[in-house]
C-alpha positions as CSV (number, residue, x, y, z in Angstrom):
1,M,-18.0,288.6,22.9
2,N,-21.1,286.4,22.9
3,F,-21.3,282.7,23.3
4,A,-24.3,280.4,23.3
5,L,-23.5,277.1,25.1
6,P,-25.8,274.3,26.3
7,T,-26.0,273.3,30.0
8,S,-22.6,272.7,31.5
9,L,-21.0,269.4,32.6
10,G,-19.1,268.7,35.8
11,V,-16.5,266.1,36.3
12,E,-15.6,263.8,39.3
13,F,-12.4,261.9,39.9
14,D,-12.8,259.0,42.4
15,R,-9.5,257.7,43.8
16,V,-8.0,258.0,40.3
17,E,-4.5,256.6,39.7
18,K,-2.6,256.8,36.4
19,R,0.6,255.0,35.7
20,Y,2.9,255.2,32.7
21,G,5.2,252.3,33.3
22,G,6.9,253.0,36.6
23,L,5.8,256.6,36.6
24,R,2.7,257.5,38.7
25,A,1.2,260.7,37.1
26,L,-1.8,260.7,39.4
27,R,-2.0,259.0,42.9
28,R,-5.5,258.1,44.2
29,L,-6.8,261.5,43.4
30,S,-10.3,262.4,44.5
31,L,-11.8,265.6,43.2
32,S,-15.2,266.9,42.2
33,I,-15.8,269.9,40.0
34,A,-19.5,271.0,39.7
35,P,-21.2,272.1,36.5
36,G,-20.6,275.8,35.9
37,E,-17.4,276.2,37.9
38,F,-14.3,277.9,36.7
39,V,-11.3,276.2,38.2
40,A,-7.6,277.0,37.9
41,L,-5.0,274.2,38.3
42,F,-1.6,275.0,39.6
43,G,1.5,272.9,40.2
44,P,5.1,272.4,39.0
45,N,5.8,270.5,35.8
46,G,5.1,266.8,36.3
47,S,2.5,267.4,39.0
48,G,-0.2,265.7,36.9
49,K,-2.1,268.7,35.5
50,T,-2.0,267.7,31.9
51,T,-2.9,264.1,32.7
52,L,-5.9,265.3,34.7
53,L,-7.1,267.4,31.8
54,R,-6.7,264.7,29.3
55,M,-8.5,262.2,31.5
56,A,-11.4,264.7,31.9
57,A,-11.4,264.9,28.1
58,L,-11.7,261.1,27.9
59,L,-8.4,260.9,26.0
60,V,-6.6,259.0,28.8
61,Q,-8.1,256.2,30.8
62,P,-7.2,255.8,34.5
63,T,-5.1,252.8,35.6
64,S,-7.5,252.5,38.6
65,G,-10.4,254.6,40.0
66,K,-13.2,256.2,38.1
67,V,-14.0,259.4,36.2
68,R,-17.6,260.5,36.0
69,H,-19.1,263.4,34.1
70,I,-21.8,265.1,36.2
71,G,-24.8,265.8,34.0
72,A,-24.0,263.1,31.4
73,E,-24.9,260.0,33.3
74,N,-27.2,258.6,30.5
75,L,-24.8,259.4,27.6
76,S,-22.4,257.1,25.8
77,P,-18.7,257.9,26.0
78,V,-18.8,259.1,22.4
79,D,-21.6,261.5,23.2
80,V,-19.9,262.8,26.3
81,R,-16.7,263.4,24.2
82,R,-18.7,265.6,21.8
83,R,-19.7,267.8,24.8
84,I,-16.1,268.4,25.8
85,G,-13.7,271.0,24.3
86,L,-9.9,270.7,24.9
87,V,-7.4,273.5,24.1
88,A,-4.0,271.8,24.4
89,H,-0.7,273.5,25.3
90,K,0.2,273.5,21.6
91,A,-2.4,274.8,19.2
92,L,-2.4,271.5,17.1
93,V,-3.8,273.0,13.9
94,Y,-2.9,272.0,10.4
95,D,-0.7,274.7,9.0
96,E,-1.4,273.8,5.3
97,L,-5.2,274.2,5.8
98,S,-7.1,277.4,6.1
99,A,-8.8,278.4,9.3
100,R,-12.1,277.4,7.7
101,E,-10.7,274.0,6.5
102,N,-9.2,273.2,9.9
103,L,-12.6,273.7,11.5
104,S,-14.5,271.9,8.8
105,F,-12.2,268.9,9.2
106,F,-12.9,268.7,12.9
107,A,-16.6,269.2,12.3
108,K,-16.6,266.1,10.1
109,L,-14.6,264.1,12.7
110,Y,-17.4,264.9,15.2
111,A,-20.1,264.2,12.6
112,L,-21.7,267.5,13.5
113,D,-24.9,268.8,11.9
114,N,-24.9,272.2,10.2
115,A,-21.1,272.1,10.0
116,E,-20.8,275.1,7.7
117,E,-23.0,277.2,9.9
118,R,-21.1,276.2,13.0
119,V,-17.7,277.0,11.3
120,G,-18.9,280.5,10.4
121,R,-20.3,281.1,13.9
122,V,-17.2,280.1,15.8
123,L,-14.8,282.0,13.4
124,G,-16.9,285.1,14.1
125,A,-16.9,284.4,17.9
126,V,-13.0,284.3,18.1
127,G,-12.5,287.2,15.7
128,L,-11.1,285.2,12.7
129,A,-13.9,285.6,10.2
130,H,-11.7,288.0,8.1
131,R,-8.9,285.4,7.9
132,A,-11.1,282.3,7.3
133,G,-9.5,281.6,4.0
134,D,-5.9,282.0,5.1
135,A,-3.6,279.1,5.9
136,A,-3.1,278.6,9.6
137,G,0.7,278.5,9.0
138,T,0.6,282.2,8.3
139,F,-1.0,283.0,11.7
140,S,0.7,284.5,14.7
141,R,0.8,282.6,18.0
142,G,-2.2,284.5,19.3
143,M,-4.2,283.8,16.1
144,R,-3.4,280.1,16.3
145,Q,-4.6,280.1,19.8
146,R,-7.9,281.7,18.7
147,L,-8.2,279.0,16.0
148,A,-7.6,276.3,18.7
149,I,-10.3,277.8,20.8
150,A,-12.7,277.9,17.8
151,R,-12.0,274.2,17.2
152,A,-12.8,273.5,20.9
153,L,-16.1,275.4,20.6
154,I,-17.4,274.0,17.4
155,S,-19.2,271.1,19.0
156,E,-20.9,273.5,21.5
157,P,-19.1,271.8,24.5
158,R,-20.4,271.9,28.0
159,L,-17.0,271.4,29.6
160,L,-13.9,273.3,28.4
161,L,-10.4,272.3,29.3
162,F,-7.4,274.6,28.8
163,D,-3.7,273.6,29.2
164,E,-1.6,276.7,29.7
165,P,-3.6,278.8,27.3
166,A,-1.6,282.1,27.8
167,T,1.8,280.6,26.9
168,G,3.4,282.7,24.2
169,L,0.7,285.4,23.9
170,D,1.5,289.1,23.8
171,R,-0.4,291.6,25.8
172,Q,-3.2,292.0,23.3
173,G,-3.5,288.2,23.0
174,R,-3.7,287.8,26.7
175,E,-6.3,290.5,27.0
176,W,-8.4,288.7,24.4
177,L,-7.9,285.4,26.1
178,E,-9.1,286.8,29.4
179,Q,-12.2,288.3,27.8
180,T,-12.9,285.0,26.1
181,L,-12.6,282.9,29.3
182,T,-14.8,285.3,31.1
183,G,-17.4,285.2,28.3
184,L,-17.4,281.4,28.2
185,H,-17.9,281.2,32.0
186,E,-20.7,283.8,31.9
187,A,-22.3,281.7,29.1
188,G,-22.5,278.8,31.6
189,A,-19.6,276.6,30.5
190,T,-17.6,274.7,33.1
191,L,-13.9,275.7,32.7
192,I,-10.8,273.9,34.0
193,M,-7.5,275.5,33.2
194,S,-4.0,274.7,34.1
195,T,-1.8,277.8,34.2
196,H,1.3,279.4,35.7
197,D,-0.1,282.9,34.9
198,D,-1.5,284.7,37.9
199,S,-3.4,287.2,35.9
200,V,-5.4,284.6,33.9
201,A,-5.8,282.4,37.0
202,S,-7.4,285.3,38.9
203,L,-10.5,284.9,36.7
204,A,-11.2,281.5,38.2
205,G,-13.5,281.2,41.2
206,R,-11.6,278.2,42.6
207,S,-8.0,277.1,42.7
208,I,-6.5,273.7,43.0
209,W,-2.8,272.8,43.6
210,L,-1.3,269.4,42.5
211,R,2.0,268.1,43.5
212,A,3.5,264.7,42.4
213,G,0.0,263.6,41.3
214,R,-1.7,264.4,44.6
215,L,-4.1,267.0,45.6
216,E,-2.1,269.4,47.7
217,R,-4.6,272.3,48.2
218,D,-8.1,273.2,47.1
219,T,-9.7,276.5,48.0
220,A,-13.1,274.9,48.0
221,A,-12.1,272.5,50.7
222,A,-13.0,274.9,53.5
223,D,-16.5,275.7,52.1
224,A,-18.4,273.7,54.7
225,P,-20.9,272.0,54.7
226,L,-19.9,271.0,51.1
227,E,-17.9,267.8,50.6
228,R,-14.2,268.2,50.0
229,G,-13.4,269.4,46.5
230,V,-17.0,270.5,45.7
231,R,-18.2,274.0,45.3
232,Q,-21.6,275.3,44.2
């Protein structure tokens, strides 16, 4: 599978805290992920993984601290958002729309140029060109996941975020997902993926464990002389 992606983005969290009322989802978290890294996030439910991904996608604002996207210092938040692709835990596609219509809708939301060409290209990249005109509601779990990934790719993102992408996939779907993640990383994208799946996680070059909103362990931390949480 071939992907053509622009230069990747990194993301840095500087003493980030996120509160939802009395709940602290992230607690003064400091972490830096360099452009081009493939990072697996681990932790029990409620550890802050989804909040971290949504914050990296600029969908959630920190209560305190700062989030900076490395390589996008001169871009507006809107332009940075266009360079980020998020595949949520649920596929979040419109069942009544066809695969092509789902992607065309998101292309219009992003005000992308050459929308029709982009839609055709990403449908081919995820192996759904032959089902482009079929309603998403008729798709299997694996096909819906492919469509969600196509949606994330349509803006040619530099940073890709995955929240438990292997959930509900059969063996064939998991094999396809592993090939896709490998292809995206080889194409130069930065990947951050939360997962409980050891097989999928083994593709990543760096692993990070969160617990109760705090950084518990980072396999990059011992890579002296680099700063904590940074790996080339």
